C-alpha positions in Angstrom: -12.9 131.2 39.4 -14.6 127.7 39.9 -16.7 126.8 43.0 -14.0 124.6 44.3 -11.3 127.3 44.0 -13.4 129.8 45.9 -13.9 127.3 48.7 -10.2 126.6 48.8 -9.6 130.3 49.1 -12.0 130.7 51.9 -13.6 133.7 50.5 -17.5 133.0 50.9 -19.4 132.9 54.0 -20.7 129.4 53.4 -17.7 128.0 55.1 -19.3 129.2 58.4 -21.8 126.3 57.8 -20.6 123.9 60.5 -20.7 126.5 63.3 -23.9 127.9 62.2 -25.5 124.3 62.2 -24.2 123.7 65.6 -25.8 126.8 66.8 -29.1 125.9 65.3 -28.8 122.4 66.6 -28.2 123.5 70.1 -31.3 125.8 70.1 -34.8 124.8 70.7 -37.0 124.5 67.3 -39.2 127.4 68.5 -36.1 129.6 69.0 -34.9 128.6 65.4 -38.2 129.3 64.0 -38.7 132.7 65.6 -35.1 134.1 65.0 -34.4 132.5 61.5 -37.4 131.6 59.5 -39.1 135.1 59.2 -38.8 137.3 56.3 -37.8 141.0 57.0 -38.8 144.2 55.3 -37.4 147.5 54.5 -35.2 149.1 57.3 -32.7 152.0 57.9 -29.9 151.7 60.6 -28.0 155.0 61.3 -25.7 156.3 63.9 -24.5 153.1 65.4 -27.8 152.7 67.1 -28.7 149.3 65.5 -32.0 147.9 66.5 -31.4 144.8 68.8 -34.3 142.9 67.6 -33.0 143.1 64.2 -29.2 142.1 64.8 -27.2 139.7 66.6 -23.5 139.7 67.7 -21.8 136.2 66.7 -20.0 134.5 69.4 -17.9 131.4 70.0 -17.3 130.1 66.5 -15.3 130.8 63.4 -16.1 130.6 59.7 -13.4 128.3 58.6 -9.5 127.5 58.6 -8.6 130.7 56.4 -9.3 132.8 59.7 -7.1 132.8 62.7 -9.7 134.3 64.8 -13.1 133.3 66.6 -16.1 135.6 66.5 -16.8 137.2 69.9 -19.6 139.4 70.9 -17.2 141.6 72.7 -15.7 142.6 69.3 -19.0 144.2 68.3 -19.6 147.5 69.8 -21.0 151.0 69.4 -18.4 153.6 69.4 -18.6 157.3 68.6 -22.0 156.9 66.9 -20.7 154.2 64.7 -20.8 150.3 64.9 -17.2 149.0 65.5 -16.2 145.5 64.3 -12.6 144.7 65.7 -9.9 142.4 65.7 -8.1 142.1 69.0 -5.8 139.6 70.9 -8.5 138.9 73.3 -8.6 135.0 73.2 -12.3 134.0 72.8 -11.9 130.3 71.7 -9.0 128.2 70.5 -7.7 130.9 68.2 -5.2 133.4 69.3 -7.3 136.4 68.1 -11.0 137.3 68.2 -12.9 139.2 65.7 -16.4 140.8 65.0 -19.6 139.8 63.0 -23.0 141.4 63.1 -25.7 139.7 61.4 -29.6 140.0 61.0 -31.8 137.5 62.8 -34.3 137.7 59.8 -33.7 136.7 56.1 -34.2 139.6 53.4 -35.0 139.1 49.7 -34.7 141.0 46.6 -34.2 144.7 47.0 -31.3 147.4 47.3 -28.8 147.1 50.2 -26.5 149.9 51.1 -23.6 149.9 53.9 -21.7 153.0 54.8 -18.3 151.9 56.3 -14.7 152.6 56.8 -12.4 149.7 56.2 -9.1 148.9 57.7 -5.6 149.0 56.1 -3.3 146.2 57.3 -2.0 143.1 55.8 -4.1 139.9 56.6 -7.5 141.5 57.4 -10.8 141.6 55.5 -13.8 144.1 55.8 -16.8 142.5 54.2 -20.5 142.5 53.7 -22.3 139.3 52.8 -25.8 138.4 52.1 -26.0 134.6 52.9 -28.1 131.4 53.2 -27.2 127.9 53.0 -27.7 124.3 54.1 -27.5 125.3 58.0 -30.9 126.8 57.3 -32.1 124.1 54.9 -31.6 126.3 51.9 -29.5 126.0 48.8 -26.1 128.0 49.2 -26.9 131.4 47.8 -24.6 134.4 48.6 -23.7 137.8 47.6 -20.4 139.3 48.7 -18.3 142.4 48.8 -15.0 142.9 50.6 -12.1 145.1 51.0 -8.8 143.5 51.7 -6.5 145.3 54.1 -3.4 144.8 51.9 -5.0 147.2 49.4 -7.9 149.4 50.3 -8.3 151.0 47.0 -10.0 147.7 45.8 -13.3 146.2 46.2 -13.7 142.5 45.7 -17.1 141.2 44.5 -18.3 137.5 44.3 -21.7 135.6 44.6 -22.8 132.0 44.8 -25.9 130.7 43.2 -27.2 127.2 44.3 -23.8 126.1 45.5 -21.8 127.2 42.4 -19.4 130.1 43.0 -18.8 132.7 40.5 -15.5 134.5 39.8 -14.9 137.4 41.8 -14.4 140.8 40.4 -11.8 143.3 41.6 -13.0 147.0 41.2 -10.6 149.9 41.4 -12.4 152.2 43.7 -10.4 155.5 43.1 -10.0 156.3 46.6 -8.6 154.6 49.8 -11.5 152.9 51.8 -9.7 153.2 54.9 -9.5 156.9 54.9 -13.1 157.7 55.1 -16.6 156.5 55.0 -18.2 155.4 51.7 -21.4 153.4 50.8 -21.1 150.1 49.3 -24.3 148.3 48.0 -26.0 146.1 45.5 -29.4 146.1 43.8 -30.5 142.3 43.8 -33.5 141.5 41.4 -34.6 138.0 40.0 -32.7 138.7 36.6 -29.6 140.4 37.9 -27.4 142.0 40.5 -25.7 145.6 40.2 -23.2 146.4 42.7 -22.6 150.1 43.6 -20.1 152.2 45.2 -21.3 155.8 46.4 -24.4 155.3 44.5 -22.7 154.6 41.3 -22.8 151.1 39.4 -19.4 149.5 39.3 -20.5 146.0 38.3 -23.3 144.0 36.9 -24.5 140.5 36.3 -27.7 139.3 34.6 -29.2 135.9 33.9 -32.2 133.7 34.4 -33.3 133.5 38.1 -32.3 129.9 38.4 -28.6 130.9 37.6 -28.6 133.9 40.1 -28.8 133.9 44.0 -32.6 133.8 44.7 -33.0 132.7 48.2 -33.8 135.3 50.9 -30.7 135.5 53.4 -29.2 137.1 56.5 -27.2 140.2 56.1 -23.6 139.8 57.7 -21.2 142.7 58.4 -17.6 141.2 59.2 -14.2 142.2 60.0 -11.7 139.4 60.4 -8.1 138.3 60.4 -6.7 135.6 58.0 -4.3 132.6 58.9 -1.4 131.7 57.1 0.6 133.7 54.4 -1.4 133.9 51.1 -1.0 136.0 47.9 -4.7 136.9 48.5 -4.5 138.6 52.0 -0.9 138.4 53.0 0.1 137.3 56.6 -1.6 139.1 59.4 0.8 140.4 62.2 -1.1 141.9 65.3 0.1 145.5 65.6 -0.2 145.4 69.5 -3.5 147.1 69.6 -7.1 146.4 68.4 -8.1 147.1 64.9 -11.6 148.2 64.0 -13.7 148.7 60.9 -16.3 151.2 61.3 -20.2 151.0 60.0 -22.1 154.3 60.1 -25.4 153.1 58.4 -27.2 150.0 56.8 -30.1 150.4 54.6 -32.4 147.8 52.8 -35.2 148.9 50.6 -37.3 145.9 49.7 -38.2 145.2 46.0 -42.0 145.4 45.4 -41.8 142.1 43.7 -41.2 140.4 47.0 -44.8 141.3 48.1 -46.2 139.7 45.0 -44.4 136.3 45.7 
């Protein structure tokens, strides 16, 4: 799939650029420097007790016209030992619905990323994990993304962007229903390739020269959102009369030793 097709489809986090840019513009330079310029090291978050100094709840903007919800800090909470990201009919902006995004303050580079989560089965919603940086942070647009569309929670969608060029998303048959229990989804990212994993087993890989792959440290983003319109990709979202919530049990990042020599 060409880059422009990815943009029209609204799959990539880069469409959040306008909102993130506005956030940065409204912050003092010292704040932007302290929150967004530092590179983070290995970490392990479990049991919903996510370290507040590492994570932030997005609030007051949306990622693009493909969504019919606005990020709200109220849609990110700790419940029953898990992190809950919800879609609800609480009005948080100009949209009818609000949704949840939890992202790191710091940027993280090459290494192994693993997220244990339970997705949501419902037309018009997406549970996703993205590693992103781009123009709002003064970087080229680099991104590694994996997501589970609520219309078919037996499939995992994989995409990546390298220096603004989008690459065809791959659909992986999971062999289970991601909405019925927790499973781990991850990627091992090195200068010469990316290997995506499910429950520790490789499901897709790409390789190439560093300049042809994502190479910029980025923020890790955990997201659950609802779609606007009626598309073949996600189908139309119909609010069921109660909040829907994706759950995250743990997030682990193991830094690649190569980072330390750069």
